C-alpha positions as CSV (number, residue, x, y, z in Angstrom):
1,M,-16.2,23.2,-12.4
2,S,-11.9,22.3,-11.5
3,S,-9.2,19.4,-12.3
4,L,-7.8,16.6,-9.7
5,W,-4.7,14.8,-9.4
6,V,-4.4,11.8,-7.2
7,F,-1.7,9.8,-5.2
8,P,-1.7,5.6,-5.3
9,G,-1.5,3.7,-1.7
10,Q,0.4,0.8,-1.5
11,G,-0.2,-2.3,-3.7
12,A,0.5,-0.3,-6.8
13,Q,3.9,-0.4,-7.2
14,K,5.1,-3.3,-9.9
15,P,9.2,-3.7,-10.2
16,G,11.1,-1.2,-12.5
17,L,8.1,1.7,-11.9
18,L,11.1,4.4,-11.3
19,H,12.7,3.0,-14.7
20,R,9.4,3.5,-16.7
21,L,8.9,7.1,-15.9
22,P,9.8,9.4,-18.9
23,D,13.1,10.2,-19.8
24,A,13.3,14.0,-19.2
25,G,14.8,16.2,-17.5
26,V,12.5,17.1,-15.0
27,V,12.4,13.1,-13.8
28,R,16.2,12.9,-14.0
29,D,16.3,15.8,-11.5
30,T,13.5,14.5,-8.9
31,L,15.4,10.9,-9.4
32,A,19.1,12.3,-8.6
33,Q,17.6,14.9,-5.6
34,A,16.3,11.8,-4.4
35,S,19.3,10.2,-4.4
36,A,21.1,12.9,-2.7
37,V,18.6,13.1,0.2
38,L,18.9,9.5,1.1
39,G,22.3,8.7,0.9
40,E,21.3,6.0,-1.8
41,D,20.8,5.2,-5.2
42,A,16.9,6.0,-5.7
43,L,16.6,3.4,-9.1
44,A,17.7,0.5,-6.8
45,L,14.8,0.7,-4.5
46,D,12.4,-0.2,-7.4
47,S,13.8,-3.8,-7.7
48,E,11.8,-7.0,-7.0
49,V,13.4,-7.9,-3.8
50,A,14.0,-4.0,-2.5
51,L,9.6,-3.6,-2.9
52,R,9.1,-6.8,-0.3
53,G,10.1,-3.8,1.9
54,T,7.7,-1.6,3.4
55,R,10.2,1.2,3.0
56,A,11.5,1.3,-0.2
57,V,7.8,0.5,-1.3
58,Q,6.6,4.0,0.0
59,L,10.1,6.1,-1.4
60,C,8.9,4.3,-4.9
61,L,5.3,6.0,-4.3
62,L,6.8,9.3,-3.4
63,I,9.4,9.6,-6.0
64,A,7.4,8.6,-9.1
65,G,4.3,10.6,-8.2
66,V,6.6,14.2,-7.4
67,A,8.3,13.7,-11.0
68,A,5.0,12.9,-12.9
69,A,3.5,16.1,-10.9
70,R,7.0,18.3,-12.1
71,L,6.8,17.1,-15.7
72,L,2.8,18.1,-16.0
73,R,3.9,21.1,-14.1
74,E,6.7,21.5,-16.1
75,Q,4.2,21.8,-19.3
76,G,2.1,24.5,-17.9
77,C,-0.3,21.9,-16.5
78,T,-1.4,22.3,-12.7
79,P,-4.6,21.2,-10.6
80,E,-7.2,23.0,-8.1
81,F,-7.4,19.4,-6.2
82,V,-4.6,17.1,-4.8
83,A,-6.1,13.6,-2.6
84,G,-3.5,11.2,-2.0
85,L,-4.4,7.0,-0.9
86,S,-2.3,6.6,2.2
87,I,1.2,7.6,1.3
88,G,0.1,9.2,-1.6
89,A,-1.2,12.1,0.5
90,Y,3.2,12.9,0.7
91,P,3.3,13.2,-2.8
92,A,0.1,15.4,-2.6
93,A,1.8,17.5,-0.4
94,V,4.4,18.2,-2.0
95,V,3.1,19.0,-5.0
96,A,0.7,21.3,-3.1
97,E,3.8,23.1,-1.8
98,A,3.1,22.2,1.6
99,V,6.2,20.2,2.3
100,D,9.5,19.7,1.0
101,F,10.2,16.8,-1.4
102,D,13.7,16.8,1.2
103,D,11.6,16.6,3.9
104,A,9.2,14.5,2.4
105,L,11.9,12.1,1.8
106,R,13.2,12.0,4.9
107,L,10.3,11.3,6.6
108,V,8.6,8.6,4.3
109,A,12.1,7.0,4.5
110,L,11.7,6.7,8.1
111,R,7.5,6.4,7.9
112,G,8.2,3.0,6.0
113,Q,11.0,1.7,8.2
114,L,8.8,2.4,11.4
115,M,5.9,0.4,10.0
116,Q,8.1,-2.3,8.8
117,D,10.0,-2.8,12.0
118,A,6.7,-3.3,14.3
119,Y,5.3,-5.7,11.7
120,P,7.9,-7.7,9.8
121,E,5.7,-10.4,9.2
122,G,2.3,-12.1,9.8
123,Y,0.6,-8.8,9.2
124,G,-0.7,-7.1,6.3
125,M,-4.1,-5.9,4.0
126,T,-6.8,-7.8,2.7
127,A,-9.4,-6.6,-0.2
128,I,-13.4,-7.3,0.4
129,L,-15.3,-7.4,-2.2
130,G,-18.9,-7.0,-3.0
131,L,-19.9,-6.3,0.8
132,E,-21.4,-3.1,2.2
133,Q,-19.4,-1.5,5.4
134,H,-21.8,-2.4,7.8
135,E,-21.5,-6.5,6.6
136,V,-17.7,-6.3,6.8
137,E,-17.8,-4.5,10.1
138,A,-19.9,-7.5,11.6
139,L,-17.7,-10.3,10.5
140,L,-14.4,-8.2,11.8
141,A,-16.6,-8.5,15.3
142,K,-16.4,-12.5,14.6
143,A,-13.0,-12.7,14.2
144,E,-10.3,-14.0,16.4
145,G,-7.2,-11.9,16.5
146,P,-6.3,-8.3,15.6
147,V,-7.8,-6.7,12.7
148,Y,-9.3,-3.9,11.8
149,L,-11.7,-2.3,9.2
150,A,-8.5,0.1,7.1
151,N,-10.3,1.7,3.9
152,I,-13.2,2.2,2.2
153,N,-12.3,2.4,-1.1
154,A,-15.8,2.0,-2.7
155,E,-19.4,1.5,-1.7
156,R,-18.7,-2.1,-2.0
157,Q,-14.9,-2.8,-1.6
158,M,-13.5,-2.7,1.5
159,V,-10.0,-3.5,3.0
160,I,-9.1,-5.3,5.6
161,A,-6.2,-4.8,8.3
162,G,-4.5,-7.4,10.6
163,S,-3.0,-10.3,11.5
164,D,-2.8,-12.8,8.7
165,A,-4.8,-15.8,10.9
166,A,-7.9,-13.0,11.9
167,M,-7.7,-11.5,7.8
168,Q,-7.8,-15.6,6.6
169,Q,-10.9,-15.7,9.0
170,V,-12.9,-12.7,8.2
171,A,-11.9,-14.3,4.2
172,T,-13.7,-16.8,4.8
173,L,-16.6,-15.2,6.5
174,A,-17.2,-12.9,3.7
175,K,-17.6,-15.2,1.2
176,A,-20.0,-17.4,3.2
177,A,-22.0,-13.8,3.5
178,G,-21.6,-13.1,-0.5
179,A,-18.8,-11.7,-1.2
180,S,-17.9,-11.6,-5.0
181,G,-14.1,-11.4,-4.1
182,T,-11.5,-10.8,-1.4
183,K,-7.8,-10.1,-2.0
184,R,-4.7,-10.5,0.0
185,L,-3.2,-7.1,-1.2
186,A,0.6,-6.6,-2.3
187,V,1.2,-4.5,1.5
188,S,3.2,-6.4,4.7
189,V,2.1,-4.1,7.4
190,P,-1.4,-3.3,8.7
191,S,-2.4,0.4,8.0
192,H,-4.7,1.9,8.7
193,C,-5.8,0.8,12.1
194,A,-4.7,1.0,16.2
195,L,-2.1,-1.4,15.5
196,L,0.1,1.3,14.1
197,D,-0.7,4.3,16.8
198,A,3.1,3.6,18.3
199,P,4.8,4.7,14.8
200,A,2.3,7.3,14.2
201,R,3.3,8.8,17.1
202,Q,7.0,8.7,16.5
203,L,6.7,10.0,13.2
204,A,4.5,13.0,14.7
205,E,7.8,13.5,16.9
206,A,9.7,14.1,13.7
207,F,7.1,15.8,12.1
208,A,7.5,18.1,14.6
209,A,10.9,19.4,13.3
210,V,10.1,19.5,10.0
211,E,8.0,23.0,8.3
212,V,4.6,22.4,6.9
213,R,2.8,25.5,4.9
214,M,-0.4,26.5,4.2
215,P,-1.0,24.3,0.1
216,R,-0.8,26.4,-2.3
217,L,-3.1,23.6,-4.3
218,R,-6.4,22.4,-2.4
219,Y,-5.7,19.4,-0.8
220,L,-8.2,17.2,0.1
221,S,-7.4,14.3,3.5
222,G,-8.5,10.7,2.1
223,T,-8.9,10.3,5.8
224,T,-11.2,13.0,6.8
225,A,-12.3,13.2,3.3
226,R,-12.6,17.3,4.0
227,P,-10.1,20.3,3.1
228,V,-7.1,20.8,5.1
229,V,-5.8,24.3,4.8
230,Q,-4.3,24.7,8.7
231,P,-0.1,23.4,8.7
232,E,-0.9,22.2,11.9
233,R,-3.8,20.1,10.4
234,L,-1.9,19.3,7.5
235,R,1.2,18.2,9.8
236,D,-1.2,15.4,12.0
237,D,-3.2,14.5,8.8
238,L,0.4,13.4,7.2
239,A,1.8,12.1,10.4
240,F,-1.1,10.0,11.8
241,N,-2.8,8.2,8.4
242,M,-0.7,5.5,8.8
243,C,-3.3,4.4,12.3
244,R,-6.6,6.3,10.6
245,V,-9.3,4.4,8.8
246,I,-9.2,5.9,4.8
247,D,-12.3,7.2,3.2
248,W,-11.4,7.3,-0.4
249,R,-14.6,7.2,-1.5
250,S,-15.9,9.8,0.5
251,T,-12.7,11.6,-0.4
252,V,-13.8,11.2,-4.3
253,E,-17.4,12.4,-3.2
254,T,-16.2,15.1,-2.2
255,A,-14.1,16.3,-5.2
256,H,-17.3,15.5,-7.2
257,E,-19.5,18.0,-4.8
258,R,-16.6,20.4,-5.9
259,G,-17.1,20.1,-9.7
260,V,-14.2,18.1,-10.3
261,T,-14.0,17.1,-13.9
262,L,-11.0,15.4,-14.4
263,Q,-9.0,13.4,-12.4
264,I,-5.7,12.4,-13.7
265,E,-4.1,9.6,-11.6
266,M,0.2,9.7,-10.8
267,P,2.3,6.5,-11.3
268,P,1.7,4.3,-10.7
269,G,-1.3,1.8,-11.4
270,A,-4.8,3.4,-12.5
271,V,-6.2,1.5,-8.9
272,L,-7.9,5.3,-8.3
273,T,-9.0,5.8,-11.9
274,G,-11.0,2.9,-11.6
275,L,-12.2,3.9,-8.1
276,G,-13.6,7.2,-9.1
277,R,-15.2,6.2,-12.0
278,K,-19.0,5.9,-9.9
279,I,-18.4,8.4,-8.8
280,L,-16.9,10.9,-10.9
281,Q,-19.7,9.6,-13.8
282,R,-19.3,12.8,-16.1
283,A,-15.9,13.9,-15.4
284,T,-13.0,12.6,-17.6
285,L,-10.6,10.2,-15.5
286,T,-7.2,9.1,-16.9
287,A,-4.1,7.5,-15.7
288,F,-0.6,8.6,-16.0
289,D,0.7,5.2,-16.6
290,G,0.1,4.0,-19.9
291,A,-1.5,8.0,-20.9
292,R,0.4,9.8,-23.9
293,L,1.7,12.8,-22.1
294,D,0.5,15.1,-24.7
295,S,-2.8,14.1,-24.2
296,L,-2.6,14.8,-20.8
297,I,-0.8,17.9,-21.1
298,A,-3.9,18.8,-24.2
299,L,-6.6,17.5,-21.0
300,S,-5.6,19.5,-18.6
301,R,-5.2,23.1,-20.5
302,E,-8.7,22.5,-22.3
303,E,-9.6,21.7,-18.6
304,G,-7.8,24.9,-17.7
305,S,-9.6,26.7,-20.3
306,R,-13.2,26.3,-19.6
307,H,-12.6,27.1,-16.1
308,P,-10.4,29.6,-15.8
């Protein structure tokens, strides 16, 4: 019996997400640290205009996740497990004390810029709702153009990545095949597929100069859905997750198998809370956004007292 903190990926962002963080000393310190490392005002990253760029989005998700987690940890709350979807793996690794926040900021700034430069326009990601994985894969095989399976979010919720034209073709085929819906996501690059192999290799080169330590919390990989302990495996997991399929469904199933009874989603949003409900049916799931801080603290402490 244990708790899990999860960190969302691109698509969860909304303008002003950093400004909506609680006005607390540790949050202000986190924002100041990010500004100093990046050489720019971190609070300028969450404007509507700035969030049109992949780099700003990814930095905002990293900063928000770390700030919220630090606030909870300052109150004595610590999870047994952490996991992040895509870019969410970076704040998860920071909270697990496997990577320093300063290093994560530099790496994520580079990660976002590499992805943005590789595909400045004409590509992205689309959710396909109501079809099984094998059905979506069959449709991908019919597409005329680059498009791939990118995320397995839930039993009948897949995400594809590729060119605008190819994704639109698959979306049309999906509706004809009985999909309950398709949705173009607020992601401007084709993540989690072979199209990002080259940027991932460049990021891996930068990672070689960064210290990665054994996680102090149990880190679950969003790509393999398994715990990662060895620093070199974690380095590989973080550097290459941009070009590997995300299997969030199996990641949550792994948490369930290991007795997780409390999941708290770090900001922004509550997408992962919704995705986890069908799997963690007997667990308590809540999101930092929209919840009272004292309620989150009470839930964490109750979980800790029941399962020391």
